[in-house]
C-alpha positions in Angstrom: 93.1 2.9 29.6 93.0 4.8 26.1 90.2 3.8 23.7 91.2 0.9 21.6 91.7 1.8 18.0 90.0 -1.0 15.9 89.7 -1.3 12.2 86.8 -3.1 11.0 86.7 -5.4 7.9 83.4 -6.3 6.3 81.0 -6.3 3.4 78.4 -3.9 3.5 75.2 -5.5 4.9 72.7 -6.1 7.6 75.2 -7.8 9.7 78.1 -5.4 9.1 75.7 -2.9 10.9 74.7 -4.8 13.6 78.5 -5.3 14.3 79.6 -1.9 13.8 76.7 -0.7 15.9 77.7 -2.7 19.0 81.2 -0.8 18.6 80.2 2.6 18.4 78.3 2.2 21.3 81.3 1.2 23.3 82.8 3.5 25.3 86.1 1.7 25.2 86.6 1.4 21.3 87.2 3.9 18.7 86.5 2.8 14.9 89.4 4.8 13.0 88.6 3.2 9.2 86.3 0.8 8.2 87.7 -1.7 5.4 84.4 -2.7 2.8 85.0 -5.6 0.3 83.6 -5.0 -2.9 84.4 -8.6 -4.1 81.4 -10.4 -5.2 82.0 -14.5 -5.5 85.7 -13.9 -7.0 88.1 -10.8 -6.8 88.2 -11.2 -10.7 84.6 -10.5 -11.4 82.7 -6.9 -11.3 79.2 -6.7 -9.6 77.4 -8.1 -12.6 79.6 -10.7 -13.5 79.7 -11.8 -9.6 76.1 -11.9 -9.6 75.8 -14.2 -12.2 78.2 -16.6 -11.3 76.1 -16.5 -7.9 73.0 -17.4 -9.7 74.3 -20.2 -11.5 76.2 -21.9 -8.7 73.7 -21.3 -6.0 70.2 -20.7 -7.8 68.1 -17.2 -7.8 66.6 -17.7 -4.3 70.1 -18.0 -3.0 71.2 -15.0 -4.8 67.8 -13.0 -3.8 68.7 -13.6 -0.1 72.1 -12.3 -0.8 70.7 -9.2 -2.2 68.1 -8.8 0.5 70.8 -8.4 3.3 73.2 -6.4 1.1 72.0 -4.4 -1.9 68.0 -3.9 -0.5 69.3 -2.8 2.4 71.1 0.1 1.3 68.1 0.9 -1.1 65.6 0.9 1.6 67.4 3.4 3.9 65.9 6.6 2.8 62.2 4.6 3.4 62.5 3.2 7.1 65.8 5.5 8.3 68.4 2.2 8.5 71.9 2.6 8.9 74.2 0.9 6.6 77.8 1.2 7.3 78.4 4.2 4.8 76.1 5.9 6.6 77.7 5.6 10.0 80.9 6.1 8.7 80.0 9.7 6.7 78.1 10.7 10.0 80.9 10.4 11.9 83.7 11.0 9.6 85.3 7.2 9.6 87.1 6.9 6.8 86.1 4.0 4.3 88.6 1.7 2.1 86.4 0.3 -0.2 88.6 -2.9 -2.1 88.7 -6.1 -3.4 92.3 -7.0 -2.0 92.7 -6.2 1.4 96.6 -7.5 0.8 97.2 -5.0 -2.0 100.5 -2.6 -1.5 97.4 0.3 -1.4 95.7 -1.7 1.3 98.9 -2.6 3.4 100.1 1.2 3.4 96.8 2.8 4.2 96.5 0.5 7.1 99.9 0.8 8.2 99.4 4.5 8.6 96.1 4.2 10.7 98.6 2.5 13.4 95.4 0.1 14.7 95.7 -1.7 18.0 93.2 -4.2 16.6 91.2 -5.5 13.1 88.3 -7.1 13.7 86.7 -8.8 10.8 82.9 -9.9 10.6 81.3 -11.4 7.1 84.3 -10.3 5.7 84.7 -12.3 2.1 88.5 -12.0 2.0 91.8 -14.1 3.1 94.0 -11.6 5.1 97.7 -12.3 4.4 101.0 -11.9 6.4 101.7 -8.3 5.9 98.1 -7.0 7.0 98.4 -9.9 10.1 101.5 -8.1 11.5 100.2 -4.8 11.6 97.6 -4.5 14.5 100.0 -4.2 18.0 97.2 -6.4 19.7 96.1 -8.6 16.7 93.3 -9.3 14.2 89.9 -11.2 15.2 87.3 -12.5 13.5 84.0 -12.9 14.2 82.6 -16.9 12.4 79.2 -17.6 12.8 79.6 -21.1 13.6 80.9 -23.2 16.8 84.3 -24.0 15.3 86.2 -26.0 14.0 82.8 -27.4 12.7 80.9 -25.2 9.9 84.5 -23.7 8.7 84.0 -21.6 5.6 81.1 -20.1 3.4 77.2 -19.6 4.9 78.0 -22.1 8.0 74.3 -21.3 9.2 72.8 -22.8 6.1 74.7 -25.9 6.2 73.8 -26.5 9.8 70.2 -26.1 9.4 70.4 -28.0 6.2 71.8 -31.0 7.9 69.1 -30.6 11.2 71.7 -29.6 13.7 69.7 -28.5 16.9 72.2 -25.4 17.7 74.0 -23.2 16.1 77.2 -21.1 17.3 79.5 -17.9 17.1 83.1 -18.0 17.4 85.4 -15.2 18.2 89.1 -16.1 17.1 92.6 -14.9 16.0 93.0 -15.0 12.6 95.6 -16.7 10.4 97.0 -17.2 7.1 93.9 -19.6 6.5 90.2 -19.4 6.8 88.6 -20.0 10.1 91.4 -21.7 11.8 92.9 -19.6 14.3 93.0 -19.9 18.2 89.5 -19.1 19.9 89.2 -16.3 22.3 85.6 -17.2 23.0 82.3 -19.3 21.7 78.8 -18.9 22.6 75.9 -21.0 21.2 72.2 -20.3 20.0 69.4 -23.2 19.8 68.1 -23.4 16.5 64.6 -21.7 16.4 62.8 -23.9 14.0 60.2 -21.4 12.7 63.4 -18.8 11.8 65.0 -17.9 8.6 68.6 -18.7 7.8 68.9 -15.0 7.9 67.4 -14.2 11.2 69.7 -17.1 13.1 72.6 -15.0 11.5 71.6 -11.5 12.7 71.4 -13.3 16.0 74.8 -14.9 16.0 76.6 -11.8 14.5 74.5 -9.7 17.6 76.5 -12.1 19.9 79.4 -11.9 17.9 79.6 -8.2 18.1 78.6 -8.3 21.9 81.5 -10.7 22.4 83.9 -8.8 20.1 83.4 -5.6 22.1 84.4 -7.4 25.5 87.2 -9.2 24.3 88.8 -5.9 22.8 88.4 -4.2 25.7 90.4 -6.8 27.7 92.7 -7.9 24.8 96.7 -8.1 25.6 99.3 -9.6 23.7 100.1 -12.3 25.8 96.7 -13.8 24.8 96.5 -15.9 22.4 93.8 -18.3 22.9 93.2 -22.0 22.6 93.8 -24.0 19.8 90.7 -25.5 18.0 89.5 -28.6 19.2 87.5 -31.6 17.2 85.9 -32.4 14.2 87.0 -30.3 11.1 84.6 -29.6 8.1 84.8 -26.5 5.5 81.8 -25.8 2.9 82.1 -23.8 0.0 79.2 -22.0 -1.9 75.9 -24.3 -1.6 75.0 -25.8 -5.2 71.5 -24.7 -6.3 70.6 -28.3 -6.0 71.2 -28.6 -2.1 69.7 -24.7 -1.9 66.8 -26.7 -3.6 66.7 -29.5 -1.4 66.7 -27.5 1.8 63.8 -24.9 0.8 61.7 -28.4 0.0 62.4 -29.6 3.3 60.7 -26.6 4.7 64.0 -24.7 5.4 63.6 -20.7 4.7 66.3 -18.8 3.4 64.7 -15.5 4.4 61.3 -14.5 5.4 59.8 -11.0 5.4 58.9 -11.1 9.1 62.3 -11.9 10.1 64.0 -9.4 7.8 62.0 -6.2 9.2 61.9 -8.0 12.6 66.1 -7.8 12.4 66.1 -4.3 11.1 63.7 -2.9 13.9 65.7 -4.6 17.0 69.4 -4.6 16.0 70.1 -2.2 12.9 
């Protein structure tokens, strides 16, 4: 069987590097391109405006966590031999398309020219519309760090820990026109580690999701439609600063130095 041609859609971060590492290590997958989202909070905003809006809604500590897993991760690269997605792309001559809108005419043309078998998204903050969904021969998949249909939407791990769940999960599902509603291909569960931060749980879930994605991409066929989502569904948006403050006051940790460097050593 020829290697599956995969386009990886993401937002450059620790989590995206965890997923990309597994894709690149697979003998069954050829990553033919990366679509890197440059959207911050709102497609109309630039970096500064988006960051200010994030701080305004979610608070400084929440925004600092986001900074650590995105921009700080890139800044630390020369010091500790890290590999943000741009570095792997440059090293392996994988084209990268930076965009605020994957559904633009330019992006759609670019994707069609690649003739991908599969589009995989993970930690990607854009909705993907029908013209893009129709391009890959074997479909569009997404890694979502929750046991869908529970915890659709933004920051599912934060909300699950804030609501004192004892177990988290990660879902590999087909993409459709709305966020996090497509048929499920595979799920895995992860017990909550009370001493660990939101960041660490996310990293562990994306590692699990990446391994699922590699296996499902290898086995993928056009007739595999997955299973419909069943059970109680809920959708969360960006947490308000009062909710973040409550989480921290109850002993929750958004990110911890030990967790940060543990993840970088083990999985990036």
